C-alpha positions in Angstrom: 72.3 81.0 80.2 75.7 79.5 80.7 78.6 81.4 82.2 80.4 81.1 78.9 77.6 83.1 77.3 79.1 86.4 78.5 80.5 88.6 75.7 83.2 91.2 76.3 84.2 91.9 72.7 86.5 94.9 72.3 86.6 96.9 69.1 89.7 96.6 67.0 91.3 100.1 66.9 93.8 100.6 64.2 96.5 103.3 64.0 96.2 105.6 61.0 97.5 108.9 59.8 93.9 109.8 58.7 92.4 112.2 61.3 89.0 111.2 60.1 89.5 107.5 60.7 87.0 105.9 63.1 87.4 102.9 65.4 85.9 99.8 63.9 83.9 97.0 65.5 81.1 97.1 68.1 80.7 96.4 71.7 78.5 93.4 72.4 76.0 93.6 75.2 77.3 91.4 78.1 75.2 88.3 78.8 76.2 87.2 82.3 74.6 84.2 84.0 71.8 85.6 86.1 70.5 84.1 89.4 67.8 85.2 91.8 68.0 84.3 95.4 65.0 85.0 97.6 65.5 84.6 101.4 61.9 84.8 102.4 59.1 84.1 99.9 56.5 85.1 102.5 57.9 88.6 102.9 55.6 91.2 101.4 58.6 92.8 99.6 59.1 89.6 97.6 55.6 89.8 96.1 56.1 93.5 95.4 59.4 92.8 93.6 58.1 90.0 91.5 55.0 92.0 90.5 56.9 95.2 89.6 59.7 93.3 87.8 58.0 90.3 86.2 60.8 89.8 83.6 64.0 90.3 85.6 66.3 89.1 82.8 65.0 91.7 80.3 65.2 94.4 82.9 68.9 93.5 83.6 69.5 93.4 79.8 68.1 96.9 79.4 70.3 98.1 82.2 73.3 96.5 80.6 72.5 98.4 77.4 72.6 101.7 79.3 75.9 100.7 80.9 77.5 99.9 77.6 76.1 103.1 75.9 77.3 105.4 78.7 80.6 103.8 79.8 81.9 101.7 76.9 80.8 103.3 73.6 83.3 105.3 71.5 81.5 108.5 70.4 80.9 108.9 66.7 81.6 112.6 66.2 82.9 115.0 63.6 86.7 115.4 63.0 88.7 117.7 65.3 89.1 121.3 64.4 92.9 120.9 64.1 93.4 118.2 61.4 97.0 117.8 62.4 96.0 116.1 65.6 94.7 112.5 65.6 91.5 112.3 67.7 92.0 110.7 71.1 90.3 107.4 71.4 90.0 104.8 74.1 89.6 101.1 73.5 86.6 100.0 75.6 87.4 97.0 77.8 84.2 95.7 79.4 84.6 94.3 82.9 84.6 90.4 82.7 81.7 89.9 85.0 80.7 86.3 84.6 77.5 86.1 86.7 75.2 88.3 88.7 73.2 87.0 91.6 70.4 89.1 93.0 69.6 88.5 96.6 66.3 89.7 98.0 67.0 89.9 101.8 65.4 91.4 104.9 68.2 93.8 105.5 68.5 97.5 106.5 69.2 100.2 104.0 68.5 100.0 100.3 71.0 97.8 98.4 74.7 97.0 98.0 77.0 95.1 95.7 80.0 92.9 96.2 82.1 90.3 94.5 81.9 86.7 95.5 84.5 85.8 98.1 86.3 83.2 95.9 86.0 85.0 92.6 85.4 88.7 92.1 84.1 88.2 88.6 80.9 86.7 90.1 78.9 89.6 91.5 76.2 89.8 94.1 73.5 92.5 94.4 71.8 92.5 97.7 68.5 94.4 97.8 66.4 95.1 101.0 63.0 93.5 101.0 61.9 96.2 103.4 62.9 98.9 101.0 61.1 97.2 98.1 57.9 97.1 100.1 58.2 100.8 101.1 58.8 101.7 97.5 55.0 101.1 96.9 54.4 104.4 98.5 56.4 106.3 95.9 54.8 107.8 92.8 56.4 105.3 90.4 57.6 102.2 92.5 58.7 100.2 89.4 60.9 103.0 88.2 62.5 103.2 91.7 63.2 99.5 91.8 64.6 99.4 88.3 66.7 102.5 89.1 68.2 100.8 92.1 68.9 97.7 90.0 70.6 99.8 87.3 72.7 101.6 89.9 73.9 98.4 91.5 74.5 96.7 88.2 76.9 99.6 87.2 79.0 98.5 90.2 79.3 95.1 88.6 80.7 96.6 85.4 82.5 99.9 86.1 86.3 100.1 86.6 87.9 101.4 89.7 91.6 100.3 89.3 93.8 98.1 87.1 92.7 94.5 87.5 96.2 93.2 88.3 97.3 96.0 90.6 95.9 94.6 93.8 96.0 97.2 96.6 98.9 99.1 95.0 96.9 101.3 92.6 95.3 104.4 94.0 91.6 104.1 94.2 89.0 106.8 93.4 87.0 108.3 96.2 83.8 106.5 97.0 81.8 109.5 95.9 83.1 109.2 92.3 82.3 105.4 92.2 78.7 106.1 93.4 78.4 109.1 91.2 79.2 107.1 88.1 76.6 104.6 89.0 74.0 107.3 89.5 75.2 109.0 86.2 74.2 105.9 84.3 70.9 105.7 86.2 70.3 109.3 85.3 71.1 108.7 81.7 68.9 105.6 81.6 65.9 107.8 82.6 65.4 106.5 86.2 66.2 109.6 88.2 63.7 109.5 91.2 61.6 112.6 92.0 63.5 113.3 95.2 66.7 114.1 93.2 67.2 117.8 92.8 69.3 119.1 90.0 71.2 122.2 91.2 70.2 125.4 89.4 73.0 127.6 90.8 76.5 127.2 92.3 75.0 127.8 95.7 72.8 124.7 95.4 75.8 122.5 94.7 77.1 120.3 97.6 80.3 121.6 99.2 82.4 118.9 97.6 82.4 117.5 94.1 82.7 113.9 95.5 79.6 114.1 97.7 78.5 111.1 95.7 75.3 109.7 94.3 73.1 112.2 92.4 75.2 115.1 93.5 78.3 113.8 91.7 76.1 112.3 88.9 74.8 115.8 87.9 78.4 117.0 87.8 79.4 114.1 85.6 76.4 114.8 83.4 77.7 118.4 82.9 81.1 117.1 81.9 79.5 114.7 79.4 76.8 116.9 77.9 78.2 120.4 78.2 81.8 120.9 79.1 83.6 118.1 77.3 81.3 116.0 75.2 79.9 112.5 74.6 82.4 109.9 75.8 83.9 111.9 78.6 82.7 109.5 81.4 83.5 106.5 79.3 87.1 107.8 79.0 87.2 108.5 82.7 86.1 104.9 83.4 88.7 103.5 81.0 91.4 105.7 82.6 90.7 104.1 86.0 91.2 100.6 84.4 94.5 101.6 82.7 96.3 103.5 85.4 94.0 104.0 88.4 93.2 107.2 90.2 96.8 108.6 89.9 98.0 112.0 90.7 95.3 113.1 93.1 97.2 113.2 96.4 97.8 116.0 98.8 100.0 117.8 96.2 97.7 117.2 93.3 97.5 120.9 92.2 100.7 122.4 93.7 104.4 122.4 93.2 106.4 119.2 93.3 107.6 119.0 96.9 111.1 120.4 97.5 111.7 121.4 93.8 110.3 124.9 93.7 109.0 124.1 90.3 105.8 125.5 89.1 105.3 122.7 86.6 102.0 120.9 87.2 102.2 117.6 88.8 100.4 114.6 87.2 96.7 114.8 87.7 94.0 112.3 86.9 91.6 115.0 85.9 94.0 117.5 84.3 95.5 114.7 82.2 92.0 113.7 81.0 90.2 117.0 80.6 92.9 119.8 80.7 91.8 121.1 84.1 92.2 119.9 87.7 89.2 118.8 89.7 89.1 122.0 91.7 88.9 124.1 88.5 86.3 121.8 86.9 84.2 122.1 90.0 84.5 125.9 89.8 83.6 125.8 86.1 80.6 123.7 86.9 79.4 126.3 89.4 80.0 129.1 86.9 77.9 127.2 84.4 75.1 126.7 86.9 74.9 130.5 87.5 74.5 131.2 83.8 71.1 131.8 82.1 70.1 129.8 79.1 72.0 126.7 80.3 69.7 124.4 78.2 70.9 126.1 75.0 74.5 125.4 75.9 73.8 121.7 76.3 71.9 121.6 73.0 74.8 123.3 71.1 77.3 120.6 72.2 77.6 118.3 69.2 80.2 116.0 70.6 83.3 117.7 69.1 85.4 116.7 72.1 88.4 115.3 70.4 90.4 118.5 70.7 89.2 119.0 74.3 89.9 115.7 75.9 93.6 114.9 76.3 94.6 111.4 75.3 96.5 110.1 78.4 98.2 107.3 76.4 99.9 109.3 73.7 
């Protein structure tokens, strides 16, 4: 595939007075140029990888479908309960990643992703050959490898700050970045057996941004129970538009020196109506409830009157 084969089509969203109007257009699945770089063909991890993932391109394509579905798809839901309010919508803007090179290397750890030194639109996923070989001891080694690939590919396509902001835009905590990647992995059906979904507030980690599966389950709750389909996509889009704004030391208190009780700007409150501390507490309250599954099943995606449009 040529580099020019990548598609980042954005739906055309029109402004209308009709509260039932829906965004038009579709998000095309990206088709980045794919490369595989193997540092040592004789390493046992190399044979393991090639046998478990015989069609790497189709595996990557499936992961891209999961990324688009969970981070870049506008939900199709019923109209808001208050017809006087236009439903909040975001215009998905897929990261313009032009190529993805997967390096199989004899390194420590599991995997990591970075942009190429000369052009950040060319991404590199580095996976440990040692870890690949050790994955054979797991109950489902292929699912583990595909899950790792999916997680790392999210880093190639998720947003963390406005593209032209440089270092000036506030960045989200690393735990949120990793949590979004594991959220997509979870939604794609590749949660490994060692992940443990908390069943009570006590089983939560101490902090919401503990990262990885811990934050992923919190994001899943926002998406499936508390807010509705599209919540994490809107969060991802907000990071692109304005960055992780309003989450400094004074994020939930008074404006310094003003004595005002008016709430300060807050990334989370402006999106979901509550600050992150309150959302984390609400998550714990939900975990302590019986019949949690029924709550999730009742959520039909009527999130338009719950998510606040930050761009109105």
